[in-house]
C-alpha positions as a Markdown table, in Angstrom:
| # | Residue | x | y | z |
|---|---|---|---|---|
| 1 | Met | -8.0 | -28.5 | 43.5 |
| 2 | Asp | -8.0 | -26.1 | 46.3 |
| 3 | Lys | -8.6 | -22.4 | 45.5 |
| 4 | Tyr | -6.4 | -19.8 | 47.2 |
| 5 | Arg | -6.3 | -16.1 | 47.6 |
| 6 | Phe | -3.0 | -14.4 | 47.1 |
| 7 | Ala | -2.2 | -10.7 | 47.8 |
| 8 | Val | 0.7 | -8.6 | 46.6 |
| 9 | Cys | 1.4 | -5.4 | 48.5 |
| 10 | Asp | 4.2 | -3.2 | 47.1 |
| 11 | Asp | 4.3 | 0.5 | 46.2 |
| 12 | Glu | 6.3 | -0.3 | 43.0 |
| 13 | Glu | 3.9 | -1.0 | 40.2 |
| 14 | Ala | 6.4 | -2.9 | 38.2 |
| 15 | Ile | 7.2 | -5.3 | 41.1 |
| 16 | Arg | 3.5 | -5.8 | 41.8 |
| 17 | Asn | 2.8 | -6.6 | 38.2 |
| 18 | Leu | 5.7 | -9.0 | 37.9 |
| 19 | Ile | 4.7 | -11.0 | 41.1 |
| 20 | Ala | 1.1 | -11.0 | 40.1 |
| 21 | Gly | 2.0 | -12.3 | 36.7 |
| 22 | Trp | 4.1 | -15.1 | 38.1 |
| 23 | Leu | 1.2 | -16.0 | 40.5 |
| 24 | Ser | -1.3 | -16.1 | 37.6 |
| 25 | Lys | 0.9 | -18.6 | 35.8 |
| 26 | Ser | 1.4 | -20.8 | 38.8 |
| 27 | Pro | -0.3 | -24.3 | 39.0 |
| 28 | Tyr | -2.6 | -23.1 | 41.8 |
| 29 | Glu | -6.1 | -21.9 | 41.2 |
| 30 | Ala | -6.1 | -18.6 | 42.9 |
| 31 | Glu | -7.7 | -15.1 | 43.2 |
| 32 | Ile | -5.0 | -12.5 | 43.1 |
| 33 | Lys | -5.3 | -9.0 | 44.4 |
| 34 | Glu | -2.8 | -6.1 | 44.3 |
| 35 | Tyr | -2.2 | -3.3 | 46.7 |
| 36 | Asp | 0.0 | -0.3 | 46.5 |
| 37 | Ser | -0.1 | 0.5 | 50.3 |
| 38 | Gly | -0.4 | -1.2 | 53.6 |
| 39 | Glu | -3.3 | 1.1 | 54.5 |
| 40 | Glu | -5.3 | -0.2 | 51.5 |
| 41 | Leu | -4.6 | -3.8 | 52.4 |
| 42 | Ile | -5.7 | -3.3 | 56.0 |
| 43 | Arg | -8.9 | -1.7 | 54.9 |
| 44 | Asp | -9.9 | -4.7 | 52.8 |
| 45 | Ile | -9.0 | -7.1 | 55.6 |
| 46 | Asp | -11.1 | -5.1 | 58.1 |
| 47 | Ala | -13.9 | -5.4 | 55.5 |
| 48 | Gly | -13.7 | -9.2 | 55.7 |
| 49 | Ile | -11.5 | -10.0 | 52.8 |
| 50 | Asn | -9.1 | -12.8 | 53.8 |
| 51 | Phe | -5.9 | -14.0 | 52.1 |
| 52 | Asp | -3.9 | -17.2 | 52.2 |
| 53 | Ile | -0.5 | -15.8 | 51.2 |
| 54 | Leu | 0.6 | -12.2 | 51.3 |
| 55 | Phe | 3.7 | -11.0 | 49.4 |
| 56 | Leu | 4.6 | -7.8 | 51.2 |
| 57 | Asp | 7.3 | -5.2 | 50.6 |
| 58 | Ile | 9.0 | -3.7 | 53.6 |
| 59 | Ala | 10.0 | -0.2 | 52.4 |
| 60 | Met | 6.8 | 1.5 | 51.4 |
| 61 | Gly | 5.6 | 5.0 | 51.8 |
| 62 | Gly | 3.1 | 5.5 | 54.6 |
| 63 | Thr | 2.6 | 2.4 | 56.6 |
| 64 | Asp | 5.6 | 0.2 | 55.8 |
| 65 | Gly | 5.6 | -3.6 | 55.6 |
| 66 | Ile | 6.6 | -4.2 | 59.2 |
| 67 | Asp | 3.9 | -1.9 | 60.6 |
| 68 | Thr | 1.4 | -3.5 | 58.3 |
| 69 | Ala | 2.3 | -7.0 | 59.6 |
| 70 | Arg | 2.0 | -5.7 | 63.2 |
| 71 | Glu | -1.5 | -4.4 | 62.4 |
| 72 | Leu | -2.4 | -7.8 | 60.9 |
| 73 | Gly | -1.0 | -9.5 | 64.0 |
| 74 | Met | -3.2 | -7.5 | 66.3 |
| 75 | Arg | -6.3 | -8.6 | 64.5 |
| 76 | Val | -5.2 | -12.3 | 64.5 |
| 77 | Glu | -4.5 | -12.2 | 68.2 |
| 78 | Lys | -7.9 | -10.8 | 69.0 |
| 79 | Asn | -9.3 | -14.0 | 67.5 |
| 80 | Gly | -7.1 | -16.1 | 69.9 |
| 81 | Arg | -4.7 | -17.5 | 67.2 |
| 82 | Ser | -1.0 | -17.5 | 66.7 |
| 83 | Met | 0.2 | -15.2 | 63.9 |
| 84 | Arg | 2.6 | -17.8 | 62.7 |
| 85 | Ala | -0.1 | -20.4 | 62.3 |
| 86 | Ser | -2.7 | -18.1 | 60.7 |
| 87 | Arg | -3.7 | -16.7 | 57.4 |
| 88 | Pro | -2.1 | -14.9 | 55.7 |
| 89 | Leu | 1.3 | -16.4 | 55.5 |
| 90 | Ile | 3.5 | -13.4 | 55.1 |
| 91 | Ile | 6.4 | -13.5 | 52.6 |
| 92 | Tyr | 8.5 | -10.4 | 52.4 |
| 93 | Val | 9.8 | -9.4 | 49.0 |
| 94 | Thr | 12.3 | -6.7 | 49.7 |
| 95 | Gly | 15.5 | -5.0 | 48.8 |
| 96 | Val | 16.2 | -4.1 | 52.4 |
| 97 | Pro | 18.1 | -7.1 | 53.8 |
| 98 | Asp | 19.2 | -5.3 | 57.0 |
| 99 | Arg | 15.5 | -5.3 | 58.2 |
| 100 | Met | 15.1 | -9.0 | 58.1 |
| 101 | Gly | 15.3 | -9.2 | 61.9 |
| 102 | Asp | 12.2 | -7.0 | 62.1 |
| 103 | Ala | 10.5 | -9.2 | 59.6 |
| 104 | Phe | 10.9 | -12.3 | 61.8 |
| 105 | Gly | 9.9 | -10.3 | 64.8 |
| 106 | Val | 6.4 | -10.0 | 63.4 |
| 107 | Lys | 6.3 | -13.8 | 62.7 |
| 108 | Ala | 6.7 | -13.6 | 58.9 |
| 109 | Tyr | 6.8 | -16.9 | 57.1 |
| 110 | Asp | 9.9 | -16.1 | 55.0 |
| 111 | Tyr | 11.4 | -13.5 | 52.8 |
| 112 | Leu | 12.8 | -13.0 | 49.3 |
| 113 | Leu | 15.4 | -10.5 | 48.4 |
| 114 | Lys | 15.0 | -8.3 | 45.3 |
| 115 | Pro | 15.8 | -8.8 | 42.5 |
| 116 | Val | 13.9 | -12.1 | 42.7 |
| 117 | Ser | 14.2 | -14.7 | 40.0 |
| 118 | Gln | 11.1 | -16.6 | 38.8 |
| 119 | Pro | 12.5 | -20.1 | 39.8 |
| 120 | Val | 13.3 | -18.9 | 43.3 |
| 121 | Phe | 9.9 | -17.3 | 43.6 |
| 122 | Glu | 8.1 | -20.4 | 42.4 |
| 123 | Gly | 10.0 | -22.6 | 44.9 |
| 124 | Glu | 9.0 | -20.3 | 47.7 |
| 125 | Leu | 5.4 | -20.3 | 46.6 |
| 126 | Arg | 5.3 | -24.1 | 46.4 |
| 127 | Arg | 6.8 | -24.3 | 49.9 |
| 128 | Ala | 4.2 | -21.8 | 51.3 |
| 129 | Val | 1.3 | -23.7 | 49.7 |
| 130 | Glu | 2.5 | -27.0 | 51.3 |
| 131 | Glu | 2.7 | -25.2 | 54.7 |
| 132 | Leu | -1.0 | -24.1 | 54.2 |
| 133 | Lys | -2.0 | -27.7 | 53.6 |
| 134 | Arg | -0.1 | -28.8 | 56.7 |
| 135 | Leu | -1.8 | -26.1 | 58.8 |
| 136 | Asp | -5.2 | -27.1 | 57.4 |
| 137 | Ala | -4.6 | -30.7 | 58.2 |
| 138 | Gln | -3.5 | -29.8 | 61.7 |
| 139 | Leu | -6.7 | -27.7 | 62.2 |
| 140 | Val | -8.9 | -30.6 | 61.1 |
| 141 | Cys | -7.1 | -32.9 | 63.6 |
| 142 | Glu | -7.5 | -30.4 | 66.4 |
| 143 | Thr | -11.2 | -29.9 | 65.6 |
| 144 | Arg | -11.9 | -33.6 | 65.6 |
| 145 | Tyr | -9.9 | -34.0 | 68.8 |
| 146 | Glu | -11.8 | -31.3 | 70.6 |
| 147 | Asp | -15.1 | -32.6 | 69.3 |
| 148 | Ala | -14.2 | -36.1 | 70.6 |
| 149 | Gln | -13.3 | -34.7 | 74.0 |
| 150 | Ile | -16.7 | -33.1 | 74.5 |
| 151 | Glu | -18.4 | -36.5 | 75.0 |
| 152 | Gln | -15.6 | -38.0 | 77.2 |
| 153 | Tyr | -16.5 | -37.9 | 80.9 |
| 154 | Ile | -15.2 | -39.6 | 83.9 |
| 155 | Val | -17.9 | -40.6 | 86.4 |
| 156 | Val | -16.7 | -40.7 | 90.1 |
| 157 | Gln | -18.2 | -41.0 | 93.5 |
| 158 | Ala | -16.9 | -38.3 | 95.9 |
| 159 | Gly | -18.6 | -38.8 | 99.2 |
| 160 | Arg | -22.3 | -38.8 | 98.6 |
| 161 | Asp | -22.0 | -37.0 | 95.3 |
| 162 | Thr | -21.7 | -38.6 | 91.9 |
| 163 | Leu | -19.6 | -36.3 | 89.6 |
| 164 | Asn | -19.4 | -36.2 | 85.8 |
| 165 | Leu | -16.0 | -34.6 | 85.1 |
| 166 | Lys | -14.8 | -33.9 | 81.6 |
| 167 | Tyr | -11.4 | -35.5 | 80.8 |
| 168 | Arg | -10.1 | -32.1 | 79.7 |
| 169 | Asp | -11.0 | -30.5 | 83.1 |
| 170 | Val | -8.9 | -33.0 | 85.0 |
| 171 | Ile | -5.4 | -31.6 | 85.5 |
| 172 | Tyr | -3.9 | -34.6 | 87.4 |
| 173 | Ile | -4.8 | -37.4 | 89.7 |
| 174 | Glu | -2.9 | -38.1 | 92.9 |
| 175 | Ser | -2.7 | -41.4 | 94.7 |
| 176 | Asn | -3.8 | -41.4 | 98.3 |
| 177 | Gly | -3.7 | -44.9 | 99.7 |
| 178 | Arg | -6.9 | -46.7 | 98.7 |
| 179 | Lys | -8.3 | -43.4 | 97.5 |
| 180 | Ser | -7.3 | -40.9 | 94.8 |
| 181 | Ile | -7.5 | -37.2 | 94.6 |
| 182 | Ile | -8.7 | -35.7 | 91.4 |
| 183 | His | -7.3 | -32.2 | 90.8 |
| 184 | Ser | -9.1 | -29.8 | 88.5 |
| 185 | Glu | -9.0 | -26.0 | 88.2 |
| 186 | Gly | -9.8 | -24.7 | 91.7 |
| 187 | Asn | -11.1 | -28.1 | 93.0 |
| 188 | Ala | -9.8 | -31.4 | 94.5 |
| 189 | Tyr | -12.1 | -34.4 | 94.9 |
| 190 | Asp | -11.4 | -37.4 | 97.2 |
| 191 | Val | -12.7 | -40.5 | 95.5 |
| 192 | Tyr | -12.6 | -44.2 | 96.4 |
| 193 | Lys | -10.9 | -45.4 | 93.3 |
| 194 | Gln | -7.3 | -46.5 | 92.9 |
| 195 | Met | -4.8 | -45.0 | 90.5 |
| 196 | Ser | -4.4 | -48.1 | 88.4 |
| 197 | Glu | -8.1 | -48.1 | 87.6 |
| 198 | Phe | -7.9 | -44.5 | 86.4 |
| 199 | Glu | -4.8 | -45.3 | 84.4 |
| 200 | Asn | -6.6 | -48.1 | 82.5 |
| 201 | Glu | -9.7 | -46.0 | 82.0 |
| 202 | Leu | -8.4 | -42.7 | 80.9 |
| 203 | Gly | -6.1 | -43.8 | 78.1 |
| 204 | Lys | -3.3 | -42.0 | 76.2 |
| 205 | Met | -4.3 | -38.5 | 77.1 |
| 206 | Phe | -3.0 | -39.3 | 80.6 |
| 207 | Phe | 0.4 | -40.5 | 81.7 |
| 208 | Arg | 1.6 | -41.9 | 85.0 |
| 209 | Ile | 4.8 | -40.0 | 85.7 |
| 210 | His | 5.2 | -41.4 | 89.2 |
| 211 | Arg | 3.4 | -44.0 | 91.3 |
| 212 | Gly | 1.7 | -41.0 | 93.0 |
| 213 | Tyr | 0.7 | -39.0 | 89.9 |
| 214 | Leu | -1.3 | -39.5 | 86.7 |
| 215 | Val | -1.1 | -36.3 | 84.6 |
| 216 | Asn | -3.3 | -35.0 | 81.8 |
| 217 | Met | -0.9 | -34.2 | 79.0 |
| 218 | Gln | -3.2 | -31.4 | 77.8 |
| 219 | His | -2.3 | -29.5 | 81.0 |
| 220 | Ile | 1.5 | -29.9 | 80.8 |
| 221 | Lys | 3.3 | -26.5 | 80.6 |
| 222 | Gly | 6.8 | -27.9 | 80.6 |
| 223 | Tyr | 9.1 | -30.4 | 82.2 |
| 224 | Ser | 12.7 | -31.2 | 83.4 |
| 225 | Arg | 14.4 | -34.5 | 84.2 |
| 226 | Thr | 12.9 | -34.4 | 87.7 |
| 227 | Glu | 9.6 | -32.5 | 87.4 |
| 228 | Val | 6.6 | -31.9 | 85.2 |
| 229 | Tyr | 5.1 | -28.4 | 85.3 |
| 230 | Met | 1.4 | -28.2 | 85.1 |
| 231 | Asp | -0.6 | -25.2 | 83.8 |
| 232 | Asn | -2.2 | -24.6 | 87.3 |
| 233 | Gly | 1.3 | -23.7 | 88.6 |
| 234 | Glu | 2.0 | -27.0 | 90.4 |
| 235 | Ser | 5.2 | -29.0 | 89.9 |
| 236 | Leu | 5.0 | -32.8 | 90.1 |
| 237 | Ile | 7.9 | -35.2 | 90.6 |
| 238 | Ile | 8.6 | -37.5 | 87.7 |
| 239 | Ser | 10.2 | -40.9 | 88.4 |
| 240 | Lys | 13.7 | -41.3 | 86.8 |
| 241 | Tyr | 12.5 | -44.7 | 85.6 |
| 242 | Lys | 9.5 | -43.1 | 83.8 |
| 243 | Tyr | 11.4 | -40.2 | 82.2 |
| 244 | Gly | 12.2 | -41.8 | 78.9 |
| 245 | Glu | 8.8 | -43.4 | 78.4 |
| 246 | Phe | 7.2 | -40.1 | 79.4 |
| 247 | Ile | 9.2 | -38.1 | 76.7 |
| 248 | Lys | 8.1 | -40.6 | 74.0 |
| 249 | Ala | 4.4 | -40.5 | 75.1 |
| 250 | Tyr | 4.4 | -36.7 | 75.3 |
| 251 | Met | 6.0 | -36.2 | 71.9 |
| 252 | Asn | 3.4 | -38.6 | 70.4 |
| 253 | Phe | 0.7 | -36.6 | 72.1 |
| 254 | Leu | 1.9 | -33.3 | 70.7 |
| 255 | Ala | 2.3 | -34.8 | 67.3 |
């Protein structure tokens, strides 16, 4: 069984004790820590203590729950991650419903309104743990995917030069008669290789949106019914006959 770290931050001792008691009786093996202020919680996190789920009050003396979450968010963003997809998942336990908009503004996972019943609390805890498992599975898939990409190169002849280009560095490939142009960040290479050969070689990471363009789906920033927007700022035409197939392929890629 996975072991978790739960934290409860509330300046009301009775509420802290109640939630910590429910957590200790949950089916999850967990370490539980209580805090009576946001400042104390932040000090521990800065000292390297990490939590999986944080039950956080909004209206506290000193640093309130919203400001505490913002402080946590600043630390997460420094590590290059999304607050919503990071530890800890923040669940507000509050008696101040009119501040729920602020709560979601700092990417809280969810909220519970006081007084909280034990069945409602247990349901929310179960949902949050399932979300943690989903995030962990996603992280494993992303790590495996990135590791696999490290060894994937495309070998091409550009003039007198033989180039080894990582798949991930290729933004898109453009058809140019009997040749193709490989576009990467800041570079374009003319190669004597036809688009159909690239399409067969590169696999599902790439999709041919038009007879003239084969795009790397890792570099797609957005799309409309007529164009695909790449992360280098270029917009490429998508064939109306390819649109439906493209949507399906791109959704599968994101999944």
